[in-house]
C-alpha distance (Angstrom), angle and dihedral (degrees) to the residues before:
residue distance angle dihedral
M1 . . .
T2 3.81 . .
L3 3.80 120.0 .
S4 3.79 128.8 -167.5
E5 3.80 133.5 -152.3
F6 3.80 132.2 -171.1
A7 3.82 114.5 -131.3
P8 3.82 105.3 -159.1
A9 3.77 126.7 -158.8
K10 3.81 112.8 -96.5
V11 3.80 115.9 -139.4
N12 3.79 127.4 -162.4
L13 3.78 101.9 -145.1
S14 3.80 86.3 -175.6
L15 3.79 130.3 5.0
H16 3.79 120.8 -170.3
I17 3.81 117.7 -176.6
T18 3.81 105.1 -148.3
G19 3.81 104.4 175.4
Q20 3.77 148.0 -37.5
R21 3.78 128.7 -106.3
Q22 3.79 123.9 -133.5
D23 3.80 89.6 -106.5
G24 3.79 89.5 60.6
Y25 3.81 99.0 -105.6
H26 3.79 114.1 134.5
L27 3.79 122.1 -128.5
L28 3.77 117.8 -132.4
D29 3.76 144.4 -178.1
S30 3.79 111.4 -155.7
L31 3.78 141.4 165.1
V32 3.80 106.2 -140.7
C33 3.78 131.3 -173.8
F34 3.79 137.6 166.6
A35 3.78 134.5 -118.0
G36 3.78 129.0 -139.7
I37 3.80 92.0 -114.7
G38 3.77 126.9 78.3
D39 3.76 149.5 106.8
R40 3.80 127.3 -48.8
L41 3.81 122.0 -134.4
T42 3.81 127.3 -171.3
A43 3.79 129.0 -174.1
R44 3.78 140.2 -174.0
R45 3.79 134.7 175.0
A46 3.78 113.9 -88.4
E47 3.79 143.1 165.0
A48 3.81 92.7 -100.4
F49 3.80 138.7 10.6
S50 3.79 112.5 -89.4
L51 3.79 141.2 160.3
E52 3.78 132.4 -154.6
I53 3.81 119.7 -170.3
S54 3.79 130.2 -156.6
G55 3.79 135.8 152.5
P56 3.81 134.6 87.9
F57 3.82 93.7 -62.6
G58 3.78 98.4 34.8
R59 3.78 96.1 100.0
G60 3.81 92.7 71.6
L61 3.82 94.1 57.4
T62 3.77 132.3 82.5
A63 3.79 119.9 -137.5
G64 3.79 93.6 -154.5
P65 3.81 126.4 125.0
D66 3.82 91.9 -87.5
N67 3.80 92.4 64.8
L68 3.83 109.2 118.8
I69 3.80 91.2 -125.0
L70 3.80 92.9 60.2
R71 3.79 94.2 39.3
A72 3.80 91.6 52.7
A73 3.80 92.6 45.8
R74 3.80 91.8 51.5
I75 3.81 89.8 54.4
I76 3.80 92.6 52.1
A77 3.79 101.0 37.1
P78 3.83 111.4 12.7
D79 3.81 91.8 162.2
L80 3.80 95.7 43.4
P81 3.83 107.7 73.7
L82 3.79 112.5 -154.2
A83 3.79 133.0 -165.8
F84 3.82 110.1 -141.5
T85 3.77 130.9 -165.1
L86 3.80 117.7 -164.5
E87 3.79 125.0 -162.4
K88 3.81 101.1 -160.1
N89 3.80 109.7 -153.6
L90 3.83 100.0 152.4
P91 3.81 123.5 79.7
L92 3.79 117.8 -107.5
A93 3.82 127.0 -106.7
S94 3.78 88.5 5.2
G95 3.80 107.9 133.3
I96 3.80 97.1 -107.8
G97 3.79 98.6 100.0
G98 3.78 98.5 -112.1
G99 3.80 96.7 152.4
S100 3.80 93.0 43.7
S101 3.79 92.0 47.4
D102 3.81 90.2 50.2
A103 3.81 90.2 50.9
A104 3.80 90.7 48.6
A105 3.81 90.0 51.0
A106 3.81 88.7 52.1
V107 3.80 89.1 52.9
R108 3.81 92.3 51.5
L109 3.80 89.8 49.6
A110 3.81 91.9 48.2
W111 3.81 90.9 49.9
A112 3.79 90.4 51.0
L113 3.80 95.5 46.1
R114 3.78 94.5 46.8
G115 3.81 89.2 48.0
S116 3.80 99.2 -124.7
G117 3.78 136.7 84.8
E118 3.77 133.2 -131.4
Q119 3.79 117.2 -22.9
A120 3.81 127.4 -158.2
G121 3.78 113.8 -74.2
E122 3.79 97.0 9.9
V123 3.80 97.4 108.3
A124 3.81 91.5 48.3
A125 3.82 89.8 51.7
L126 3.79 90.4 48.9
A127 3.81 91.8 50.3
A128 3.80 87.7 59.9
L129 3.82 87.4 63.2
G130 3.80 93.5 51.7
A131 3.80 135.5 -14.0
D132 3.82 92.1 -133.5
I133 3.80 96.5 54.4
P134 3.84 97.0 84.5
A135 3.82 90.9 52.6
C136 3.81 90.4 50.6
L137 3.81 95.7 51.6
Q138 3.81 90.1 81.3
P139 3.81 102.9 22.9
R140 3.78 104.1 -147.5
A141 3.79 136.9 113.1
A142 3.79 112.0 -67.0
R143 3.75 145.0 155.5
M144 3.79 109.9 -115.1
R145 3.80 121.6 -159.0
G146 3.79 140.3 162.8
I147 3.80 107.7 34.7
G148 3.80 88.7 -33.4
E149 3.80 99.4 -70.1
Q150 3.82 96.6 97.5
L151 3.79 105.5 82.5
E152 3.78 128.2 179.7
P153 3.84 112.4 -175.1
L154 3.78 113.1 -137.8
S155 3.77 132.8 -149.0
P156 3.81 111.6 -91.0
L157 3.78 112.2 -73.6
P158 3.81 118.7 -114.7
P159 3.81 114.3 -84.9
G160 3.76 110.1 -83.3
W161 3.77 148.0 128.4
I162 3.75 134.1 -115.3
L163 3.78 130.7 -150.4
L164 3.81 112.5 -150.4
V165 3.79 120.2 -161.3
N166 3.78 130.5 -177.9
P167 3.82 121.7 179.3
R168 3.82 89.0 -147.7
V169 3.80 90.6 -104.0
E170 3.80 118.5 132.1
V171 3.80 116.3 -140.2
A172 3.80 118.7 -165.4
T173 3.81 110.6 -133.6
P174 3.84 95.2 -144.4
G175 3.79 90.2 56.3
V176 3.80 91.7 51.8
F177 3.79 92.0 51.8
R178 3.80 90.7 48.0
A179 3.80 89.3 54.3
L180 3.81 92.3 49.8
R181 3.79 104.7 109.0
R182 3.80 100.2 -170.3
K183 3.81 116.8 47.9
Q184 3.83 97.7 174.2
N185 3.81 109.3 69.9
P186 3.81 133.8 152.8
A187 3.80 116.8 -84.6
L188 3.78 126.5 -129.0
P189 3.81 115.6 -80.9
E190 3.79 109.0 -73.0
V191 3.82 92.3 -123.4
L192 3.79 116.4 45.4
P193 3.80 118.3 -149.4
L194 3.78 128.0 -124.4
W195 3.78 106.0 -111.8
A196 3.80 116.9 -140.8
D197 3.80 95.7 -155.3
M198 3.77 142.5 -10.5
A199 3.80 93.1 -87.3
E200 3.80 90.2 57.0
L201 3.80 91.6 47.6
A202 3.81 91.4 49.4
G203 3.79 91.2 48.9
W204 3.80 91.1 52.5
L205 3.81 91.8 46.0
S206 3.80 90.6 52.1
R207 3.80 87.1 67.9
Q208 3.82 91.4 52.9
R209 3.81 128.7 68.1
N210 3.75 150.4 -138.3
D211 3.80 101.3 -135.2
L212 3.82 91.2 -166.3
E213 3.78 94.4 59.2
A214 3.81 96.7 83.6
P215 3.83 95.9 50.1
A216 3.81 90.8 42.6
R217 3.80 90.0 54.2
Q218 3.80 88.8 54.4
L219 3.81 90.1 56.7
A220 3.81 95.8 38.5
P221 3.82 111.5 23.1
V222 3.81 90.0 -177.1
I223 3.83 87.1 78.2
A224 3.81 89.0 75.0
E225 3.80 88.8 52.3
V226 3.81 91.3 51.5
I227 3.80 93.2 50.1
A228 3.80 91.5 47.6
A229 3.81 90.0 51.7
L230 3.81 90.7 50.0
E231 3.80 92.3 48.8
D232 3.82 89.5 55.9
L233 3.81 93.8 57.3
P234 3.83 117.1 107.0
G235 3.79 113.6 -111.7
Q236 3.80 97.9 17.1
L237 3.80 114.3 141.3
L238 3.81 100.8 -171.4
A239 3.80 135.9 2.0
R240 3.81 122.1 -161.0
M241 3.79 144.3 141.3
S242 3.81 118.8 -96.3
G243 3.79 123.2 -133.9
S244 3.79 113.2 -36.3
G245 3.83 92.3 -26.1
A246 2.86 162.3 -165.4
S247 3.81 90.7 159.4
C248 3.80 115.1 83.4
F249 3.78 131.9 -173.0
A250 3.78 144.2 -156.3
L251 3.80 125.3 -154.9
F252 3.80 123.9 -134.9
A253 3.78 133.5 -174.9
E254 3.82 95.0 -147.2
A255 3.78 133.1 47.6
A256 3.80 92.7 -139.3
A257 3.81 92.0 56.5
A258 3.82 91.9 48.2
D259 3.80 92.4 48.3
A260 3.81 92.4 47.8
A261 3.80 90.7 48.5
A262 3.80 91.1 49.4
A263 3.80 91.8 51.5
A264 3.80 93.0 47.4
L265 3.81 94.2 47.1
Q266 3.81 93.5 45.7
A267 3.79 89.9 52.1
A268 3.80 91.6 48.6
R269 3.82 94.7 43.0
P270 3.81 107.7 29.2
G271 3.80 91.9 168.4
W272 3.80 93.6 60.8
W273 3.80 126.3 85.7
V274 3.82 107.8 -119.5
A275 3.80 128.0 179.4
A276 3.81 134.6 165.2
A277 3.80 120.5 -156.4
P278 3.80 142.6 156.0
L279 3.79 117.1 -87.5
S280 3.80 125.0 -124.4
């Protein structure tokens, strides 16, 4: 039996860095959501763990035992070897949680193939592999705090679309955090509102921040160019960088406007990765 899981792109609509622990981990307060575009992972029982990789961004990945997919699967089902196949559609090191989402998809597949769900201590062990993995296990809008392990599911976001853009520049997250000058920043409001529509959500987000955007721009100045291009698109409600970059996004209320913007931007910037998708 072969099972398949979708691994959607994770987007930080806002990302406030609120402190740093003594062990070096940064504290955050972030509103995260997921887009209807991502990677595809399949799995079946096998005699040994293995991973095959295809897709437009597969060439930049290694399928060795240190891949997050295999590491996560070994935590969940060490005695249940699985053969995985990954279709890699998301750019690498791009601030949209591709590796973490792939690992989370592997966990869901391992749970299904072993015939039981989450067991005590598994999520904590997975968080040690990557702070975004717990948020990606159930890909839905959430508030993420602590080092990523404190999750508060939110009511569904208003209907809307997102345009994701990556200039095909990889940005290493550790370097962005090293360039972050101020580690103590205000958190999100303690009580989050209920947004009536995408325009209201975008207006509220415009008063929030991504504290990693400024240091990421220092390392990859093209990020400023991407955001400027997004801000020029008709119908966009908000343009911002996601995560530690270099992927950026724009929010739209209508699918037609997002699709038209994607087509126009792809024609103007054929070297960039551009994708429009529904938001969840």
